[in-house]
C-alpha positions, 0 to 999 in steps of 0.5 A: 855337678862341675868338678872344682878347679884343683887348688895348689895343694897338688904340686907339694904332695903328690901323695893326696887323695880326692873324692865327693861324698853325697850326703843325702837321706829323709829330712831331719836325718842329721845331714847337715849337722853331721857335715858340719861335725865332719868339716870342723866347723859350720858350713850348713845350716841347722835347725829343728824343722824339717827340710832346712836343707833347700839346695845342695852345698859343699862342705870340705873337709881334712883326713890326713893327706885326704880332702873330703868332698862332702856334698849336703843335699835337701832332704828327699820326702815327696814333694807336693809343689814346684820349690818341693821338686826342685829340692828333691830334684836337687838331693837326687842330683847331689849323688851325680859323679860321687865317688861314695853316697852316704845315706844318713837315717836318723836312729832315733825315729823308725824307719817308714816307709821314705827311708825304706824308699829312697834306699830303694832308689839306690838299687843299681847304683855303681858307686859304693853307698854306705848306711849312716845311723845317726842320733845312737845318742838317743837311740835304743840300741836294739832298734839301731841293729834291727833299722841295720838289718831291714835296709842292708836286707833292700839294699847291701851297704859296702859299711855300716856305721853307727853315729851321733853327729851331735855329741861325736860319737864314731865320728873319727872312724866314719871320717877315716872310712870315707878318707880311705875310700877315696880316689887318689889326686890332687885337692880341688880346694884350697886348705882352709878353704871349708866350703863352696858357698859364697859370702852372699850366699852363706849370708842368705843362709844365715839370716833363713836358719833365723826365720826357722828358729824363731818363726813358728809352724809353717812360716818358715817354709813360706819366706825367702831370703834373698842378699841383695848388695854385699860390699866391704867397708873402708874399715874392713866391715862387711855391708849386708843388705837383704830381702825376705819375701814371703806371700802374705801381708799377714806373713809379713807381719809375723816376721816383723813383730810387735814393734819390729822387735822380731825382725830385730831379734832375727837380725841380731843373732843373724849378724852376730853370727855372721860376724863369726864366719867371716872373721869380721864385724858385720852390717845387717839391714833386713827388708821384709816384702810381700811377692805373691807367688814368689816360689814361681818365680825362676829368678829366685829359684836361682839366687837360691841355687836350685834349678827350676823345674816343671 
């Protein structure tokens, strides 16, 4: 991952620290919820569905004089199509150049073969690797200790933390520990910047989150959101035009809903959230288009921040 430019903060604070934390794990481990919690506000979309995160996203958190660059990566799973392979490649690619790799594990669920495979895949890395057992508020305490012992037997972790990204349990200690491990150096982003995502990309992610929350079964995985136009009106509000691509006419009908009710609800909720995140009124226009094979279009991969993979 390219190193971002240093911010002006370094000119006034020579004792600053800054470093990269790669947040990895299986789908639905709570990686995005953790990044949002450490940043202190929403920078990554979340939903109960697995594989919500598709591309790498960086959240920027501050702890004292330390700036933490938190790379939220897609969940690592067994890929079956090109889009899956690109997402898994993005996840492993997100660990490049990291000062710490944080393996997030759903403490409520069983370890399963995938978590063990990820731990095996991290063997031999030179970076310190932290084990973060998440969802401790929902997990059996005995199982948590067993999970920690089994994973440390595969890969001796530099540190092990028990947290709940949802309730905040254990987060202050985790954040302090991450900050203490960061190297000395200038901050890479201004103090008030919380993500490396553009407003255009953020808008697409917020609408996609609503697809995951409001549509059932596999339909969200068969769709993609592209921001075609993002402009500022004279009154200071934002005008956003987006295209939702689906593979079949039947899917388009589901997204639209009876009499257009579903797409209006998706738009209303996305608009309300964007108004809060962008801190200004938003005019959001959604168009649903059938595009068979959109997941084989190089341009779509570029637009959503994924590298094309063979």
